[in-house]
C-alpha positions as a Python dict, from the first residue, in 0.01 Angstrom:
ca = {
    (1, 'M'): (0, 0, 0),
    (2, 'S'): (239, -314, 17),
    (3, 'I'): (489, -417, -245),
    (4, 'D'): (656, -741, -321),
    (5, 'L'): (1013, -785, -119),
    (6, 'P'): (1285, -1047, -188),
    (7, 'P'): (1376, -1249, 115),
    (8, 'F'): (1637, -1041, 357),
    (9, 'P'): (1774, -1096, 714),
    (10, 'H'): (1537, -946, 983),
    (11, 'H'): (1668, -810, 1318),
    (12, 'P'): (1488, -654, 1591),
    (13, 'P'): (1509, -255, 1490),
    (14, 'E'): (1592, -160, 1834),
    (15, 'K'): (1899, -386, 1839),
    (16, 'W'): (2032, -425, 1507),
    (17, 'M'): (2372, -304, 1586),
    (18, 'S'): (2427, -567, 1861),
    (19, 'D'): (2451, -840, 1549),
    (20, 'I'): (2745, -667, 1375),
    (21, 'P'): (3087, -756, 1470),
    (22, 'D'): (3317, -486, 1711),
    (23, 'S'): (3596, -474, 1434),
    (24, 'I'): (3361, -310, 1176),
    (25, 'H'): (3455, 87, 1168),
    (26, 'I'): (3139, 299, 1175),
    (27, 'N'): (3220, 458, 840),
    (28, 'K'): (3153, 87, 682),
    (29, 'L'): (2789, 55, 833),
    (30, 'R'): (2483, 132, 657),
    (31, 'I'): (2302, 361, 875),
    (32, 'P'): (1946, 486, 873),
    (33, 'G'): (1917, 854, 1005),
    (34, 'T'): (1687, 1151, 1016),
    (35, 'H'): (1691, 1539, 890),
    (36, 'N'): (1561, 1794, 1155),
    (37, 'S'): (1522, 1481, 1391),
    (38, 'G'): (1343, 1693, 1680),
    (39, 'T'): (1059, 1831, 1465),
    (40, 'G'): (865, 1487, 1529),
    (41, 'S'): (775, 1675, 1868),
    (42, 'K'): (487, 1907, 1943),
    (43, 'P'): (555, 2268, 1803),
    (44, 'S'): (509, 2515, 2098),
    (45, 'K'): (199, 2730, 2128),
    (46, 'K'): (349, 3037, 1985),
    (47, 'F'): (145, 3112, 1700),
    (48, 'I'): (430, 3163, 1417),
    (49, 'S'): (525, 2804, 1535),
    (50, 'K'): (188, 2666, 1507),
    (51, 'A'): (117, 2841, 1190),
    (52, 'A'): (439, 2773, 1018),
    (53, 'N'): (477, 2385, 1115),
    (54, 'F'): (321, 2271, 826),
    (55, 'A'): (604, 2362, 633),
    (56, 'A'): (873, 2307, 896),
    (57, 'Y'): (828, 1961, 1028),
    (58, 'C'): (998, 1659, 906),
    (59, 'H'): (865, 1404, 1105),
    (60, 'T'): (560, 1223, 1283),
    (61, 'L'): (800, 1030, 1495),
    (62, 'D'): (947, 1174, 1804),
    (63, 'I'): (1332, 1094, 1900),
    (64, 'M'): (1237, 777, 2100),
    (65, 'A'): (994, 639, 1824),
    (66, 'Q'): (1277, 701, 1540),
    (67, 'L'): (1572, 514, 1776),
    (68, 'N'): (1359, 227, 1837),
    (69, 'S'): (1239, 184, 1481),
    (70, 'G'): (1625, 151, 1411),
    (71, 'I'): (1759, 516, 1345),
    (72, 'R'): (2136, 576, 1450),
    (73, 'Y'): (2206, 931, 1323),
    (74, 'I'): (2014, 1201, 1410),
    (75, 'D'): (2025, 1576, 1294),
    (76, 'V'): (1972, 1818, 1593),
    (77, 'R'): (1916, 2215, 1539),
    (78, 'L'): (1935, 2405, 1862),
    (79, 'K'): (1896, 2792, 1950),
    (80, 'Y'): (2019, 2967, 2249),
    (81, 'E'): (1719, 3111, 2446),
    (82, 'P'): (1705, 3372, 2735),
    (83, 'N'): (1695, 3149, 2983),
    (84, 'G'): (1972, 2948, 2875),
    (85, 'E'): (1822, 2636, 2719),
    (86, 'L'): (1912, 2482, 2378),
    (87, 'N'): (1599, 2448, 2223),
    (88, 'V'): (1507, 2270, 1884),
    (89, 'Y'): (1408, 2485, 1584),
    (90, 'H'): (1372, 2458, 1242),
    (91, 'K'): (1376, 2820, 1132),
    (92, 'V'): (1104, 2989, 1320),
    (93, 'V'): (947, 2709, 1440),
    (94, 'R'): (1038, 2637, 1799),
    (95, 'Y'): (978, 2265, 1928),
    (96, 'D'): (873, 2158, 2267),
    (97, 'I'): (1180, 1957, 2325),
    (98, 'T'): (1544, 2092, 2435),
    (99, 'F'): (1877, 1958, 2400),
    (100, 'S'): (1913, 1822, 2764),
    (101, 'D'): (1578, 1636, 2681),
    (102, 'I'): (1715, 1438, 2369),
    (103, 'L'): (2022, 1359, 2545),
    (104, 'N'): (1822, 1196, 2822),
    (105, 'I'): (1589, 1012, 2565),
    (106, 'I'): (1933, 864, 2415),
    (107, 'S'): (2013, 754, 2763),
    (108, 'D'): (1734, 572, 2817),
    (109, 'F'): (1756, 433, 2456),
    (110, 'L'): (2102, 318, 2529),
    (111, 'T'): (2023, 199, 2889),
    (112, 'A'): (1798, -35, 2734),
    (113, 'N'): (2014, -140, 2405),
    (114, 'S'): (2356, -106, 2530),
    (115, 'E'): (2501, -282, 2222),
    (116, 'E'): (2402, 38, 2003),
    (117, 'C'): (2549, 384, 1956),
    (118, 'I'): (2395, 710, 1864),
    (119, 'M'): (2545, 950, 1641),
    (120, 'I'): (2431, 1325, 1658),
    (121, 'R'): (2486, 1609, 1409),
    (122, 'L'): (2465, 1939, 1565),
    (123, 'H'): (2323, 2268, 1395),
    (124, 'R'): (2345, 2626, 1549),
    (125, 'E'): (2004, 2705, 1391),
    (126, 'D'): (1995, 3038, 1418),
    (127, 'G'): (2356, 3108, 1321),
    (128, 'D'): (2303, 3081, 922),
    (129, 'P'): (2553, 3396, 855),
    (130, 'G'): (2345, 3421, 512),
    (131, 'G'): (2027, 3343, 663),
    (132, 'T'): (1774, 3567, 808),
    (133, 'Y'): (1726, 3406, 1143),
    (134, 'R'): (2072, 3488, 1321),
    (135, 'L'): (2062, 3632, 1660),
    (136, 'N'): (2337, 3882, 1640),
    (137, 'N'): (2284, 3971, 2019),
    (138, 'V'): (2434, 3580, 2065),
    (139, 'S'): (2763, 3500, 2035),
    (140, 'D'): (2921, 3173, 1866),
    (141, 'K'): (3079, 3163, 2243),
    (142, 'I'): (2750, 3194, 2438),
    (143, 'F'): (2591, 2939, 2221),
    (144, 'V'): (2894, 2688, 2231),
    (145, 'D'): (2929, 2746, 2591),
    (146, 'A'): (2586, 2621, 2660),
    (147, 'L'): (2628, 2367, 2428),
    (148, 'V'): (2946, 2221, 2595),
    (149, 'A'): (2761, 2274, 2954),
    (150, 'N'): (2454, 2026, 2849),
    (151, 'L'): (2715, 1760, 2765),
    (152, 'H'): (2927, 1800, 3057),
    (153, 'E'): (2605, 1791, 3274),
    (154, 'F'): (2495, 1475, 3092),
    (155, 'E'): (2798, 1300, 3119),
    (156, 'E'): (2830, 1369, 3532),
    (157, 'K'): (2469, 1219, 3536),
    (158, 'E'): (2574, 906, 3303),
    (159, 'R'): (2894, 850, 3506),
    (160, 'A'): (2699, 866, 3801),
    (161, 'K'): (2415, 593, 3686),
    (162, 'R'): (2725, 392, 3543),
    (163, 'I'): (2884, 384, 3850),
    (164, 'I'): (2592, 253, 4040),
    (165, 'E'): (2539, -16, 3762),
    (166, 'R'): (2931, -123, 3827),
    (167, 'D'): (2905, -140, 4186),
    (168, 'Q'): (2571, -367, 4161),
    (169, 'N'): (2714, -560, 3937),
    (170, 'N'): (3012, -601, 4137),
    (171, 'T'): (2816, -689, 4426),
    (172, 'S'): (2659, -935, 4271),
    (173, 'N'): (2955, -1098, 4112),
    (174, 'E'): (3067, -1098, 4503),
    (175, 'N'): (2808, -1348, 4558),
    (176, 'N'): (2908, -1576, 4307),
    (177, 'E'): (3098, -1903, 4395),
    (178, 'N'): (3456, -1882, 4472),
    (179, 'K'): (3550, -2090, 4158),
    (180, 'S'): (3440, -1812, 3920),
    (181, 'N'): (3605, -1523, 4087),
    (182, 'N'): (3892, -1479, 3843),
    (183, 'I'): (3629, -1438, 3564),
    (184, 'N'): (3464, -1188, 3744),
    (185, 'N'): (3778, -993, 3837),
    (186, 'E'): (3834, -936, 3495),
    (187, 'S'): (3449, -852, 3391),
    (188, 'N'): (3513, -587, 3668),
    (189, 'N'): (3828, -457, 3549),
    (190, 'E'): (3693, -390, 3200),
    (191, 'N'): (3379, -177, 3402),
    (192, 'N'): (3609, 14, 3587),
    (193, 'N'): (3778, 173, 3329),
    (194, 'D'): (3684, 527, 3197),
    (195, 'E'): (3549, 416, 2852),
    (196, 'Y'): (3279, 233, 3047),
    (197, 'L'): (3183, 524, 3217),
    (198, 'N'): (3207, 763, 2946),
    (199, 'A'): (2865, 855, 2777),
    (200, 'I'): (3014, 1058, 2494),
    (201, 'Y'): (3311, 892, 2259),
    (202, 'N'): (3575, 1152, 2314),
    (203, 'K'): (3888, 977, 2175),
    (204, 'E'): (4060, 1124, 1864),
    (205, 'S'): (3969, 898, 1585),
    (206, 'D'): (3705, 1023, 1316),
    (207, 'N'): (3655, 664, 1219),
    (208, 'P'): (3635, 431, 1540),
    (209, 'L'): (3554, 73, 1544),
    (210, 'L'): (3166, -6, 1646),
    (211, 'G'): (3325, -204, 1985),
    (212, 'E'): (3443, 125, 2067),
    (213, 'V'): (3168, 336, 2074),
    (214, 'R'): (2852, 79, 2202),
    (215, 'R'): (2657, 245, 2474),
    (216, 'K'): (2804, 614, 2356),
    (217, 'I'): (2697, 902, 2183),
    (218, 'I'): (2937, 1047, 1908),
    (219, 'L'): (2918, 1398, 1820),
    (220, 'F'): (2970, 1567, 1451),
    (221, 'G'): (2927, 1922, 1391),
    (222, 'V'): (2844, 2214, 1472),
    (223, 'R'): (2709, 2390, 1138),
    (224, 'H'): (2684, 2740, 1160),
    (225, 'V'): (2910, 2795, 1440),
    (226, 'A'): (3156, 3080, 1283),
    (227, 'D'): (3406, 3064, 1538),
    (228, 'I'): (3569, 2712, 1452),
    (229, 'E'): (3838, 2754, 1739),
    (230, 'L'): (3541, 2744, 2016),
    (231, 'L'): (3514, 2395, 1902),
    (232, 'R'): (3856, 2282, 1860),
    (233, 'D'): (3920, 2412, 2212),
    (234, 'S'): (3627, 2245, 2356),
    (235, 'P'): (3659, 1931, 2590),
    (236, 'F'): (3447, 1746, 2362),
    (237, 'K'): (3555, 1618, 1977),
    (238, 'F'): (3294, 1736, 1702),
    (239, 'R'): (3378, 1519, 1401),
    (240, 'E'): (3371, 1641, 1050),
    (241, 'I'): (3141, 1425, 792),
    (242, 'N'): (3148, 1415, 434),
    (243, 'K'): (2789, 1464, 268),
    (244, 'Q'): (2554, 1480, -68),
    (245, 'A'): (2354, 1785, 33),
    (246, 'E'): (2158, 1873, -280),
    (247, 'F'): (1847, 1990, -71),
    (248, 'K'): (1700, 2345, -202),
    (249, 'L'): (1499, 2144, -456),
    (250, 'K'): (1093, 2145, -538),
    (251, 'C'): (871, 1862, -615),
    (252, 'N'): (872, 1931, -977),
    (253, 'D'): (984, 1662, -1232),
    (254, 'I'): (1332, 1819, -1299),
    (255, 'D'): (1403, 1865, -925),
    (256, 'V'): (1290, 1486, -854),
    (257, 'E'): (1552, 1361, -1146),
    (258, 'K'): (1801, 1592, -1026),
    (259, 'K'): (1776, 1475, -656),
    (260, 'K'): (1757, 1090, -768),
    (261, 'D'): (2103, 1150, -958),
    (262, 'T'): (2245, 1333, -668),
    (263, 'I'): (2134, 1054, -432),
    (264, 'I'): (2315, 769, -684),
    (265, 'D'): (2610, 1019, -674),
    (266, 'G'): (2635, 985, -319),
    (267, 'F'): (2625, 631, -305),
    (268, 'R'): (2911, 579, -535),
    (269, 'K'): (3097, 833, -320),
    (270, 'S'): (3048, 676, -29),
    (271, 'T'): (3220, 381, -137),
    (272, 'S'): (3504, 558, -319),
    (273, 'N'): (3848, 571, -179),
    (274, 'E'): (3810, 942, -130),
    (275, 'F'): (3589, 910, 147),
    (276, 'Q'): (3748, 570, 307),
    (277, 'N'): (3822, 756, 693),
    (278, 'S'): (3508, 958, 806),
    (279, 'L'): (3139, 917, 771),
    (280, 'F'): (2944, 981, 477),
    (281, 'V'): (2582, 1139, 490),
    (282, 'N'): (2372, 1118, 147),
    (283, 'E'): (2062, 1335, 206),
    (284, 'I'): (1756, 1182, 78),
    (285, 'N'): (1575, 1477, 214),
    (286, 'A'): (1496, 1791, 16),
    (287, 'I'): (1304, 2114, 90),
    (288, 'G'): (998, 2012, -166),
    (289, 'S'): (688, 2206, -237),
    (290, 'L'): (328, 2227, -234),
    (291, 'P'): (174, 2079, -534),
    (292, 'V'): (-17, 2455, -605),
    (293, 'L'): (191, 2705, -418),
    (294, 'S'): (531, 2556, -507),
    (295, 'F'): (702, 2866, -327),
    (296, 'I'): (582, 2742, 26),
    (297, 'P'): (832, 2439, 147),
    (298, 'C'): (662, 2089, 210),
    (299, 'P'): (948, 1831, 316),
    (300, 'R'): (692, 1579, 341),
    (301, 'K'): (582, 1597, -33),
    (302, 'M'): (933, 1584, -112),
    (303, 'A'): (960, 1259, 122),
    (304, 'E'): (669, 1077, -59),
    (305, 'I'): (864, 1090, -390),
    (306, 'M'): (1233, 1048, -296),
    (307, 'N'): (1160, 778, -9),
    (308, 'N'): (986, 575, -283),
    (309, 'I'): (1249, 580, -511),
    (310, 'T'): (1512, 522, -267),
    (311, 'E'): (1287, 218, -130),
    (312, 'S'): (1311, 75, -528),
    (313, 'I'): (1679, 129, -505),
    (314, 'L'): (1745, -54, -176),
    (315, 'I'): (1513, -358, -253),
    (316, 'Q'): (1681, -395, -643),
    (317, 'L'): (2007, -411, -429),
    (318, 'I'): (1901, -677, -177),
    (319, 'K'): (1800, -893, -489),
    (320, 'N'): (2141, -828, -636),
    (321, 'K'): (2323, -944, -324),
    (322, 'T'): (2102, -1205, -237),
    (323, 'E'): (2137, -1339, -608),
    (324, 'N'): (2499, -1328, -545),
    (325, 'N'): (2504, -1492, -240),
    (326, 'N'): (2286, -1794, -345),
    (327, 'N'): (2562, -1844, -609),
    (328, 'I'): (2814, -1867, -362),
    (329, 'L'): (2589, -2102, -106),
    (330, 'N'): (2580, -2323, -410),
    (331, 'E'): (2985, -2359, -413),
    (332, 'S'): (3069, -2319, -15),
    (333, 'N'): (2955, -2452, 297),
    (334, 'N'): (2743, -2250, 538),
    (335, 'E'): (3040, -2120, 745),
    (336, 'N'): (3217, -1966, 452),
    (337, 'H'): (2899, -1800, 359),
    (338, 'N'): (2856, -1664, 705),
    (339, 'A'): (3239, -1546, 727),
    (340, 'I'): (3119, -1342, 386),
    (341, 'I'): (2810, -1190, 567),
    (342, 'S'): (3010, -1105, 889),
    (343, 'N'): (3291, -936, 665),
    (344, 'S'): (3015, -723, 444),
    (345, 'G'): (2990, -426, 622),
    (346, 'Q'): (3424, -389, 579),
    (347, 'N'): (3404, -438, 205),
    (348, 'E'): (3609, -171, 21),
    (349, 'N'): (3512, -241, -322),
    (350, 'N'): (3152, -153, -448),
    (351, 'Y'): (3067, -496, -640),
    (352, 'Y'): (2730, -385, -686),
    (353, 'E'): (2537, -93, -845),
    (354, 'N'): (2456, 145, -592),
    (355, 'D'): (2592, -16, -314),
    (356, 'F'): (2687, 265, -11),
    (357, 'Q'): (2832, 284, 319),
    (358, 'G'): (2737, 542, 590),
    (359, 'V'): (2390, 728, 636),
    (360, 'L'): (2086, 751, 434),
    (361, 'M'): (1927, 1057, 604),
    (362, 'F'): (1518, 1099, 560),
    (363, 'D'): (1267, 1281, 644),
    (364, 'F'): (949, 1104, 722),
    (365, 'P'): (1152, 748, 689),
    (366, 'E'): (827, 580, 792),
    (367, 'I'): (648, 701, 459),
    (368, 'S'): (695, 452, 179),
    (369, 'K'): (526, 239, -43),
    (370, 'G'): (642, -94, 177),
    (371, 'G'): (665, 92, 514),
    (372, 'N'): (950, -72, 603),
    (373, 'L'): (1252, 171, 453),
    (374, 'I'): (1455, 211, 785),
    (375, 'E'): (1491, -178, 787),
    (376, 'L'): (1576, -208, 407),
    (377, 'V'): (1861, 46, 505),
    (378, 'Y'): (2044, -121, 771),
    (379, 'C'): (1957, -480, 669),
    (380, 'Q'): (2219, -409, 400),
    (381, 'N'): (2478, -489, 687),
    (382, 'F'): (2396, -855, 674),
    (383, 'I'): (2377, -913, 348),
}
């Protein structure tokens, strides 16, 4: 089903960050994200995984398809397994993808799209102290050690790959004419530093500039690790987020209206002074329910409702911004107009109803009346 959309700037979904200035802080961006991102992979052949997947899966797109469609924030839920692997789960449902697989997918994506960055929120899926799925025989230390080992292995592989890239670039530069040597030396110096070689952003800032994190992963979390000191003492920095996370809601009219109100409240909070130094995540997703057996979760049914509501809000926001920009164009030249658009991502005042900053996190983001929900999120950076 198609809907009438106002004109808005189109940017390639796999490269949309490349058109945003380096000087913008990441919390000022409008970022499409996914909840339970790994559930777009196939469930394992275990009976419980195949039988319960209809109530657990949150995506039809796998991780690479999500990234290519414009997603830049992913939510990864892991369990430690007897073979030492960290595997993607949603509650009891196991998916045929490991954390190492996800890191390799991200590496391939960032190699092809080096101006982008990927944000990962991590969960210990068997670690909810109040839940029924905690594996008491697996300590937080075992889980965190496995997590750190995965990240170390990934960094070492990435560093080796980037050294090869750098050396190839240097060799190519040496073959250029002598008159360009000075320029090439400056480029070589830039590529020789550790930041060029590091695939994971590991500096102290919770809110870096986009230019500092291009072709890098930024880590957030880890939820349900009770021993926080293990994370603080690890060699990797796991940043905190602020969020709207009202998700234990069903598909009835009361809960849908409650969810809509919390999403709009999340828009307001994301631009408030209270949350100006860290990333804000606004969860569009919710557990949902089947139409008849309402005690059975169904994230897809809730996505079919909330994604359309969010789409309508985003379209109205585009109309409001476009109307305002057109008024400005009538009074100024194109150069001033372009300056306004370039700086829009760092606007600290909420000039428009339901404007937002940070992440909008979805289940099944490909499902909406217009079918371009992801683009409607990231295009807000350019209006």
